[in-house]
KEKE-3310 file (N, C-alpha, C; in steps of 0.2 Angstrom, whole numbers, plus 5000, padded with zeros to 4 digits):
npx = (4886:4882:4885:4892:4884:4894:4904:4897:4895:4908:4911:4901:4905:4917:4915:4908:4918:4926:4918:4917:4931:4933:4925:4933:4945:4947:4954:4955:4966:4968:4974:4974:4976:4983:4977:4965:4959:4957:4947:4936:4933:4929:4917:4909:4907:4918:4932:4948:4965:4979:4991:4986:4979:4990:4997:4988:4988:5001:5002:4996:5001:5008:5018:5026:5024:5017:5004:4987:4983:4970:4970:4978:4969:4958:4963:4966:4953:4948:4956:4953:4939:4941:4943:4953:4959:4971:4980:4975:4978:4992:4994:4990:5000:5011:5008:5011:5024:5028:5030:5033:5025:5029:5026:5034:5045:5058:5075:5075:5061:5059:5068:5062:5050:5053:5059:5048:5042:5050:5063:5079:5088:5102:5103:5111:5110:5097:5097:5104:5095:5084:5091:5092:5080:5076:5072:5073:5084:5083:5085:5074:5059:5046:5028:5026:5039:5040:5029:5034:5045:5038:5031:5040)
npy = (5202:5195:5179:5175:5166:5158:5156:5149:5137:5132:5130:5121:5110:5108:5103:5092:5085:5083:5075:5063:5060:5057:5045:5037:5036:5025:5021:5033:5041:5053:5052:5043:5027:5016:5004:5007:5015:5006:4997:5006:5009:4996:4995:5003:4997:4996:4989:4989:4986:4982:4987:4998:5005:5009:5016:5027:5033:5037:5046:5057:5060:5072:5074:5063:5052:5041:5041:5049:5065:5076:5087:5081:5071:5078:5084:5072:5067:5077:5076:5063:5065:5073:5086:5095:5099:5101:5095:5082:5079:5079:5068:5058:5059:5056:5043:5037:5038:5031:5016:5004:5000:5004:5016:5027:5036:5028:5027:5018:5016:5029:5030:5020:5026:5038:5033:5027:5039:5043:5048:5043:5039:5036:5025:5030:5044:5046:5044:5055:5065:5062:5064:5078:5083:5075:5078:5072:5063:5049:5043:5041:5048:5054:5058:5071:5077:5075:5083:5096:5096:5097:5109:5119)
npz = (5110:5095:5088:5072:5059:5053:5062:5072:5065:5064:5078:5081:5072:5077:5091:5087:5081:5092:5100:5092:5092:5106:5106:5098:5106:5115:5127:5134:5135:5128:5116:5100:5095:5082:5083:5091:5081:5071:5078:5080:5067:5062:5070:5063:5051:5042:5037:5041:5038:5048:5044:5036:5045:5053:5043:5041:5054:5055:5044:5048:5061:5070:5079:5079:5088:5086:5088:5087:5091:5096:5086:5076:5072:5068:5056:5049:5047:5039:5027:5023:5020:5010:5012:5010:4995:4989:4998:4997:4984:4985:4993:4985:4975:4982:4986:4973:4972:4983:4983:4989:5000:5012:5018:5015:5005:4996:4990:4980:4977:4972:4961:4953:4950:4944:4933:4926:4923:4913:4916:4919:4932:4942:4957:4967:4964:4966:4980:4984:4980:4989:5001:5002:5006:5017:5032:5045:5044:5041:5030:5021:5013:5022:5022:5026:5024:5010:5006:5010:5001:4989:4990:4987)
capx = (4888:4880:4890:4890:4883:4900:4907:4893:4896:4914:4910:4897:4909:4923:4912:4906:4924:4928:4914:4920:4938:4932:4923:4939:4950:4944:4957:4954:4973:4969:4977:4971:4982:4981:4972:4959:4956:4954:4942:4930:4931:4925:4910:4905:4907:4923:4938:4955:4970:4983:4995:4982:4978:4997:4999:4984:4990:5008:5001:4993:5004:5012:5023:5030:5023:5013:4997:4984:4979:4963:4972:4980:4963:4954:4967:4965:4947:4948:4959:4948:4933:4942:4942:4959:4960:4979:4983:4973:4982:4999:4994:4990:5007:5016:5007:5014:5032:5029:5028:5035:5021:5032:5024:5039:5048:5065:5079:5073:5055:5060:5071:5057:5044:5056:5060:5041:5041:5055:5069:5083:5093:5106:5101:5115:5107:5090:5099:5106:5089:5081:5095:5091:5073:5076:5073:5075:5090:5082:5086:5068:5055:5039:5024:5028:5045:5038:5025:5039:5048:5033:5029:5046)
capy = (5202:5188:5175:5174:5159:5154:5154:5144:5131:5130:5128:5115:5105:5106:5099:5086:5081:5081:5069:5057:5058:5053:5038:5033:5036:5020:5021:5039:5044:5059:5050:5038:5023:5013:4998:5011:5017:5000:4995:5010:5008:4990:4995:5006:4992:4997:4985:4993:4982:4984:4991:5004:5009:5012:5022:5033:5037:5040:5051:5063:5061:5078:5074:5057:5048:5035:5042:5055:5069:5079:5091:5076:5067:5082:5084:5065:5066:5082:5073:5057:5068:5077:5093:5099:5096:5101:5089:5075:5078:5078:5061:5054:5059:5053:5036:5035:5037:5026:5009:4998:4999:5006:5023:5032:5036:5026:5029:5013:5018:5036:5028:5017:5031:5043:5029:5027:5045:5044:5051:5038:5041:5030:5024:5035:5050:5046:5044:5062:5069:5061:5067:5085:5084:5071:5082:5068:5060:5042:5040:5040:5053:5053:5062:5078:5079:5075:5089:5101:5097:5099:5116:5123)
capz = (5103:5092:5084:5065:5057:5051:5068:5075:5061:5066:5084:5081:5069:5082:5096:5084:5080:5099:5103:5088:5095:5112:5105:5096:5111:5120:5134:5137:5136:5124:5109:5096:5092:5076:5086:5092:5074:5068:5082:5079:5060:5062:5072:5058:5045:5038:5038:5040:5040:5053:5040:5033:5051:5055:5038:5042:5060:5053:5039:5052:5067:5069:5084:5079:5094:5083:5090:5085:5096:5093:5080:5071:5070:5064:5050:5046:5044:5033:5021:5021:5018:5004:5014:5007:4989:4988:5003:4994:4978:4987:4996:4979:4972:4987:4985:4967:4973:4989:4980:4993:5005:5019:5020:5014:4998:4997:4984:4975:4974:4968:4955:4949:4948:4939:4927:4923:4920:4907:4918:4921:4937:4946:4964:4971:4962:4970:4987:4985:4980:4995:5007:5002:5009:5022:5038:5051:5043:5041:5023:5017:5014:5024:5018:5028:5020:5003:5006:5010:4995:4983:4991:4985)
cpx = (4886:4885:4888:4888:4889:4903:4904:4894:4903:4914:4907:4901:4914:4920:4910:4912:4927:4925:4916:4926:4937:4930:4929:4944:4947:4948:4958:4961:4974:4972:4973:4976:4979:4976:4965:4955:4953:4947:4935:4928:4927:4918:4906:4905:4912:4929:4944:4960:4975:4988:4992:4981:4985:4998:4994:4986:4997:5007:4999:4996:5009:5018:5027:5029:5019:5006:4994:4981:4973:4965:4974:4973:4958:4957:4966:4958:4945:4951:4955:4942:4934:4942:4948:4961:4968:4982:4981:4977:4990:4999:4994:4997:5012:5015:5010:5021:5033:5026:5029:5031:5024:5030:5029:5042:5056:5068:5076:5066:5055:5063:5066:5052:5047:5057:5053:5039:5045:5061:5073:5088:5096:5103:5105:5112:5101:5092:5100:5100:5085:5084:5093:5085:5072:5077:5075:5081:5089:5083:5080:5064:5048:5035:5025:5034:5044:5034:5029:5043:5044:5031:5034:5044)
cpy = (5195:5185:5175:5167:5155:5152:5149:5137:5128:5127:5121:5109:5103:5102:5092:5081:5079:5075:5063:5055:5054:5046:5034:5031:5031:5020:5027:5043:5051:5058:5044:5033:5019:5007:5001:5013:5011:4997:4999:5009:5001:4991:4999:5003:4993:4993:4989:4988:4985:4989:4998:5008:5013:5018:5028:5037:5040:5046:5057:5064:5067:5078:5068:5052:5041:5035:5048:5058:5072:5083:5086:5072:5072:5083:5078:5065:5071:5079:5067:5059:5072:5084:5098:5096:5096:5095:5082:5074:5076:5070:5056:5053:5055:5045:5033:5033:5032:5020:5003:4996:5000:5013:5028:5031:5034:5028:5024:5015:5025:5034:5025:5021:5036:5039:5028:5033:5047:5047:5045:5041:5035:5030:5029:5042:5051:5047:5052:5066:5068:5065:5074:5087:5080:5075:5078:5064:5052:5039:5039:5047:5051:5058:5069:5081:5079:5082:5095:5102:5099:5106:5121:5126)
cpz = (5100:5088:5077:5064:5056:5057:5072:5072:5063:5073:5085:5078:5074:5088:5093:5084:5087:5102:5099:5091:5101:5111:5103:5101:5117:5127:5137:5138:5132:5117:5106:5093:5086:5078:5087:5086:5071:5071:5080:5071:5059:5064:5067:5051:5040:5041:5037:5043:5045:5050:5038:5039:5053:5050:5039:5048:5058:5048:5043:5058:5067:5074:5084:5084:5092:5086:5088:5091:5092:5086:5074:5068:5066:5057:5046:5043:5039:5027:5019:5018:5012:5006:5011:5001:4987:4992:5000:4988:4980:4989:4990:4975:4976:4986:4978:4968:4978:4986:4984:4999:5012:5022:5019:5007:4999:4990:4979:4972:4970:4961:4950:4946:4943:4932:4923:4920:4915:4909:4922:4926:4940:4953:4968:4970:4966:4977:4989:4985:4986:5001:5007:5006:5015:5029:5044:5050:5043:5035:5018:5017:5016:5021:5020:5024:5013:5002:5006:5004:4989:4984:4989:4978)
residu = (MET:ALA:LYS:SER:PRO:ALA:SER:HIS:VAL:LYS:ILE:THR:GLU:ARG:SER:LYS:MET:GLU:ARG:ILE:PHE:THR:ARG:PHE:ASP:ALA:ASP:GLY:ASP:GLY:LYS:ILE:SER:ALA:ALA:GLU:LEU:ARG:ARG:VAL:MET:LYS:THR:VAL:GLY:GLU:GLU:LEU:THR:ALA:ASP:ASP:ALA:GLU:ALA:ALA:VAL:GLU:SER:ALA:ASP:SER:ASP:GLY:ASP:GLY:LEU:LEU:ASP:LEU:GLU:ASP:PHE:VAL:ARG:LEU:VAL:GLY:VAL:LEU:GLU:GLY:GLY:ASP:GLU:GLU:GLU:ARG:GLU:LEU:ARG:GLU:ALA:PHE:GLY:MET:TYR:GLU:MET:GLU:GLY:GLU:GLY:CYS:ILE:THR:ALA:LYS:SER:LEU:LYS:ARG:MET:LEU:SER:ARG:LEU:GLY:THR:SER:LYS:LYS:LEU:GLU:GLU:CYS:MET:VAL:MET:ILE:GLU:ARG:PHE:ASP:LEU:ASN:GLY:ASP:GLY:VAL:LEU:CYS:PHE:GLU:GLU:PHE:LYS:SER:MET:MET:MET:LEU)
# end
């Protein structure tokens, strides 16, 4: 049975991503750290700060280990290339609420953004809003928690 052209493209794209991933994974542990991400970006002429590299890894890290596996990497590249319009829009919105550069939405940053949007809330009210969607109980919203909230 012959493969359809579309499946061939998916297989070719997948093997391309695996080769790129292997180049990024300098220590060969099957994961990409923020330091490895920075190192490779530098070799292609892109400067990435330590904070930006950490934020990029954190935004795509599905298991919370601070490292990217192949699937996380594919998802990150897709977002960076604009592969998923809805995901990109959500990341832009998240960035508007995440104003303190910590990679998460705090009660303070939520209050500030709501104020800019013309809705005045007390800090305590913002804490309650965050608490509703704070799945891991750390008192802030990471991108995945924000995404879950926005999908309701």
